[in-house]
Backbone as CSV, one residue per row, in Angstrom:
resi,resn,N_x,N_y,N_z,CA_x,CA_y,CA_z,C_x,C_y,C_z
1,UNK,-37.453,4.110,-20.835,-36.081,4.439,-21.111,-35.218,3.231,-20.749
2,UNK,-34.278,2.925,-21.614,-33.402,1.780,-21.401,-32.109,2.249,-20.733
3,UNK,-31.746,1.601,-19.621,-30.542,1.937,-18.869,-29.776,0.648,-18.606
4,UNK,-28.449,0.728,-18.678,-27.597,-0.424,-18.401,-26.927,-0.231,-17.048
5,UNK,-26.747,-1.335,-16.342,-26.056,-1.305,-15.060,-24.870,-2.252,-15.161
6,UNK,-23.680,-1.683,-14.988,-22.445,-2.456,-15.122,-21.966,-2.861,-13.732
7,UNK,-21.768,-4.165,-13.557,-21.202,-4.679,-12.307,-19.916,-5.418,-12.661
8,UNK,-19.286,-6.022,-11.665,-18.062,-6.776,-11.930,-18.327,-7.984,-12.814
9,UNK,-19.487,-8.608,-12.622,-19.778,-9.867,-13.299,-20.406,-9.677,-14.681
10,UNK,-21.357,-8.747,-14.810,-22.102,-8.669,-16.060,-22.700,-7.289,-16.270
11,UNK,-23.366,-7.134,-17.416,-24.069,-5.905,-17.769,-25.566,-6.197,-17.722
12,UNK,-26.301,-5.426,-16.900,-27.732,-5.647,-16.705,-28.495,-4.580,-17.474
13,UNK,-29.536,-4.991,-18.169,-30.361,-4.046,-18.922,-31.684,-3.852,-18.190
14,UNK,-32.069,-2.582,-17.964,-33.328,-2.270,-17.286,-34.148,-1.313,-18.125
15,UNK,-35.450,-1.477,-18.053,-36.382,-0.551,-18.694,-37.009,0.275,-17.583
16,UNK,-36.773,1.592,-17.586,-37.207,2.458,-16.497,-38.124,3.567,-16.994
17,UNK,-38.905,4.097,-16.058,-39.740,5.270,-16.315,-39.043,6.484,-15.714
18,UNK,-39.434,7.687,-16.132,-38.787,8.907,-15.641,-39.048,9.160,-14.168
19,UNK,-40.158,8.629,-13.626,-40.468,8.879,-12.216,-39.907,7.800,-11.290
20,UNK,-39.196,6.801,-11.824,-38.545,5.794,-10.982,-37.389,6.444,-10.219
21,UNK,-37.145,5.947,-9.008,-36.058,6.499,-8.195,-34.864,5.546,-8.182
22,UNK,-33.751,6.048,-7.691,-32.544,5.229,-7.550,-32.805,4.106,-6.549
23,UNK,-33.629,4.390,-5.557,-34.014,3.381,-4.557,-34.683,2.185,-5.245
24,UNK,-35.549,2.458,-6.235,-36.217,1.378,-6.977,-35.194,0.498,-7.707
25,UNK,-34.196,1.120,-8.298,-33.164,0.366,-9.021,-32.368,-0.497,-8.045
26,UNK,-31.997,0.087,-6.907,-31.237,-0.665,-5.903,-32.043,-1.851,-5.379
27,UNK,-33.345,-1.647,-5.140,-34.198,-2.745,-4.660,-34.276,-3.862,-5.686
28,UNK,-34.410,-3.505,-6.970,-34.488,-4.511,-8.027,-33.200,-5.340,-8.078
29,UNK,-32.059,-4.670,-8.049,-30.774,-5.376,-8.122,-30.585,-6.261,-6.894
30,UNK,-30.960,-5.756,-5.715,-30.804,-6.522,-4.474,-31.654,-7.790,-4.498
31,UNK,-32.882,-7.683,-4.997,-33.756,-8.864,-5.072,-33.278,-9.843,-6.129
32,UNK,-32.928,-9.325,-7.291,-32.571,-10.170,-8.426,-31.285,-10.963,-8.178
33,UNK,-30.310,-10.350,-7.525,-29.001,-10.978,-7.371,-28.680,-11.346,-5.930
34,UNK,-29.671,-11.287,-5.051,-29.533,-11.687,-3.648,-28.354,-10.963,-2.975
35,UNK,-28.430,-9.638,-3.028,-27.401,-8.770,-2.460,-28.050,-7.920,-1.382
36,UNK,-27.302,-7.614,-0.323,-27.794,-6.697,0.699,-27.839,-5.292,0.096
37,UNK,-29.012,-4.669,0.141,-29.201,-3.372,-0.499,-28.328,-2.285,0.135
38,UNK,-28.025,-2.415,1.425,-27.203,-1.411,2.100,-25.743,-1.463,1.658
39,UNK,-25.319,-2.574,1.101,-23.939,-2.734,0.644,-23.752,-2.302,-0.809
40,UNK,-24.845,-2.010,-1.519,-24.795,-1.691,-2.945,-24.616,-0.191,-3.150
41,UNK,-23.693,0.188,-4.017,-23.436,1.589,-4.337,-23.649,1.774,-5.836
42,UNK,-24.463,2.761,-6.203,-24.685,3.085,-7.609,-24.049,4.436,-7.914
43,UNK,-23.363,4.523,-9.058,-22.760,5.786,-9.474,-22.954,5.968,-10.972
44,UNK,-22.926,7.235,-11.382,-23.075,7.576,-12.796,-22.015,8.622,-13.120
45,UNK,-21.138,8.316,-14.055,-20.023,9.195,-14.420,-19.173,9.561,-13.207
46,UNK,-18.972,8.628,-12.293,-18.139,8.856,-11.120,-18.819,9.581,-9.978
47,UNK,-20.115,9.894,-10.103,-20.855,10.608,-9.061,-21.797,9.627,-8.380
48,UNK,-21.736,9.568,-7.030,-22.627,8.682,-6.282,-24.061,9.177,-6.389
49,UNK,-24.998,8.247,-6.505,-26.408,8.595,-6.660,-27.147,8.419,-5.344
50,UNK,-27.981,9.402,-4.996,-28.801,9.340,-3.786,-30.058,8.532,-4.048
51,UNK,-30.598,7.906,-3.006,-31.791,7.076,-3.147,-33.012,7.877,-3.561
52,UNK,-33.098,9.147,-3.141,-34.297,9.941,-3.389,-34.348,10.507,-4.803
53,UNK,-33.235,10.517,-5.518,-33.203,11.092,-6.859,-34.037,10.256,-7.824
54,UNK,-34.744,10.956,-8.714,-35.481,10.260,-9.768,-34.587,10.175,-11.003
55,UNK,-35.014,9.371,-11.960,-34.266,9.213,-13.202,-34.190,10.552,-13.934
56,UNK,-35.271,11.312,-13.880,-35.317,12.609,-14.554,-34.336,13.599,-13.914
57,UNK,-34.223,13.585,-12.587,-33.302,14.486,-11.891,-31.841,14.147,-12.186
58,UNK,-31.566,12.879,-12.406,-30.191,12.458,-12.687,-29.783,12.753,-14.125
59,UNK,-30.735,13.120,-14.960,-30.534,13.448,-16.386,-29.830,12.320,-17.146
60,UNK,-30.357,11.106,-16.984,-29.863,9.972,-17.758,-30.430,10.064,-19.165
61,UNK,-29.623,9.723,-20.136,-30.117,9.572,-21.496,-30.438,8.099,-21.710
62,UNK,-31.217,7.818,-22.719,-31.524,6.424,-23.016,-30.232,5.729,-23.434
63,UNK,-29.942,4.608,-22.809,-28.710,3.879,-23.096,-27.568,4.233,-22.158
64,UNK,-27.842,5.026,-21.119,-26.813,5.381,-20.136,-26.392,4.147,-19.349
65,UNK,-25.170,4.182,-18.836,-24.646,3.062,-18.060,-24.340,3.519,-16.641
66,UNK,-24.929,2.825,-15.660,-24.664,3.082,-14.248,-23.658,2.044,-13.763
67,UNK,-22.832,2.427,-12.815,-21.866,1.497,-12.230,-22.383,1.014,-10.886
68,UNK,-22.434,-0.305,-10.700,-22.869,-0.903,-9.437,-21.659,-1.555,-8.778
69,UNK,-21.360,-1.120,-7.554,-20.243,-1.689,-6.806,-20.709,-2.046,-5.406
70,UNK,-19.916,-2.847,-4.737,-20.227,-3.249,-3.366,-19.231,-2.587,-2.427
71,UNK,-19.676,-2.319,-1.192,-18.780,-1.771,-0.179,-17.790,-2.853,0.225
72,UNK,-16.564,-2.438,0.500,-15.537,-3.378,0.934,-15.471,-3.402,2.449
73,UNK,-15.212,-4.574,2.990,-15.057,-4.704,4.427,-13.695,-4.159,4.820
74,UNK,-13.651,-3.427,5.890,-12.388,-2.889,6.387,-12.068,-3.521,7.717
75,UNK,-11.030,-3.057,8.327,-10.697,-3.557,9.646,-9.224,-3.830,9.779
76,UNK,-8.884,-4.450,10.875,-7.491,-4.716,11.194,-6.975,-5.893,10.384
77,UNK,-5.759,-5.756,9.904,-5.110,-6.817,9.142,-4.231,-7.605,10.097
78,UNK,-4.324,-8.921,10.037,-3.527,-9.780,10.908,-2.380,-10.381,10.115
79,UNK,-1.304,-10.666,10.802,-0.192,-11.358,10.168,0.835,-10.405,9.595
80,UNK,1.570,-10.889,8.605,2.699,-10.129,8.075,2.253,-8.891,7.309
81,UNK,1.025,-8.863,6.792,0.566,-7.683,6.065,0.435,-6.471,6.975
82,UNK,0.195,-6.700,8.251,0.056,-5.589,9.190,1.387,-4.882,9.405
83,UNK,2.482,-5.588,9.175,3.803,-5.004,9.396,4.450,-4.520,8.110
84,UNK,3.752,-4.566,7.011,4.339,-4.210,5.724,4.796,-2.758,5.720
85,UNK,6.042,-2.549,5.378,6.589,-1.208,5.278,6.999,-0.584,6.593
86,UNK,6.881,-1.297,7.686,7.224,-0.736,8.993,8.594,-1.246,9.415
87,UNK,9.621,-0.523,9.042,10.992,-0.940,9.312,11.379,-0.610,10.748
88,UNK,10.810,0.459,11.313,11.216,0.934,12.633,11.093,-0.154,13.703
89,UNK,10.019,-0.904,13.686,9.813,-1.926,14.699,10.709,-3.135,14.530
90,UNK,11.253,-3.336,13.333,12.050,-4.523,13.066,13.544,-4.300,13.292
91,UNK,13.990,-3.029,13.300,15.411,-2.751,13.471,15.721,-2.492,14.934
92,UNK,16.747,-3.113,15.458,17.073,-2.889,16.871,17.595,-1.474,17.093
93,UNK,17.281,-0.919,18.242,17.703,0.431,18.599,19.149,0.378,19.090
94,UNK,20.007,1.237,18.531,21.412,1.297,18.916,21.636,2.622,19.631
95,UNK,22.268,2.564,20.800,22.529,3.783,21.578,23.571,4.636,20.874
96,UNK,23.371,5.955,20.909,24.322,6.867,20.290,25.599,6.920,21.117
97,UNK,26.727,6.991,20.433,28.008,7.107,21.114,28.430,8.571,21.103
98,UNK,28.952,9.006,22.231,29.425,10.384,22.288,30.779,10.462,21.611
99,UNK,30.920,11.438,20.727,32.188,11.619,20.032,32.991,12.692,20.756
100,UNK,34.268,12.455,20.848,35.134,13.445,21.486,35.334,14.616,20.545
101,UNK,35.465,15.768,21.115,35.680,16.978,20.351,37.089,16.949,19.762
102,UNK,37.201,17.286,18.468,38.509,17.290,17.824,39.329,18.462,18.350
103,UNK,40.605,18.184,18.512,41.500,19.230,18.999,41.906,20.113,17.832
104,UNK,42.016,21.392,18.115,42.410,22.346,17.076,43.540,23.224,17.602
105,UNK,44.188,23.903,16.675,45.207,24.893,17.061,46.417,24.281,17.727
106,UNK,46.852,24.902,18.858,48.056,24.507,19.578,47.964,23.079,20.096
107,UNK,46.760,22.658,20.557,46.600,21.300,21.091,46.808,20.261,20.002
108,UNK,46.383,20.562,18.774,46.558,19.628,17.660,48.033,19.530,17.290
109,UNK,48.743,20.665,17.285,50.165,20.676,16.943,50.997,19.973,18.005
110,UNK,50.534,20.015,19.228,51.240,19.388,20.337,51.259,17.870,20.195
111,UNK,50.161,17.301,19.602,50.074,15.845,19.438,51.014,15.323,18.361
112,UNK,51.452,16.163,17.430,52.268,15.691,16.304,53.668,15.396,16.662
């Protein structure tokens, strides 16, 4: 069965048997393109594929296309990007002023 694997760089064509597993595909891609196998993610129609699944269990048709992506590194951002959108820390705190109660009725008329 012919299956295509789409990555950012190119489209890879593989000839697979029904008893091949997703693990076999990941190992082939990792060896061929010198990629760490643990960083490689395979998906089909937006669904992540498990290593233990066989081609038959995934119900691929001949000519199906799998998506190969890499995990992104996360972590703390340094510099100005870490403060993006955070206005609270950049604006100085101003103390609230107490407002006097407005006079009403006789007291207001007395001031006029």
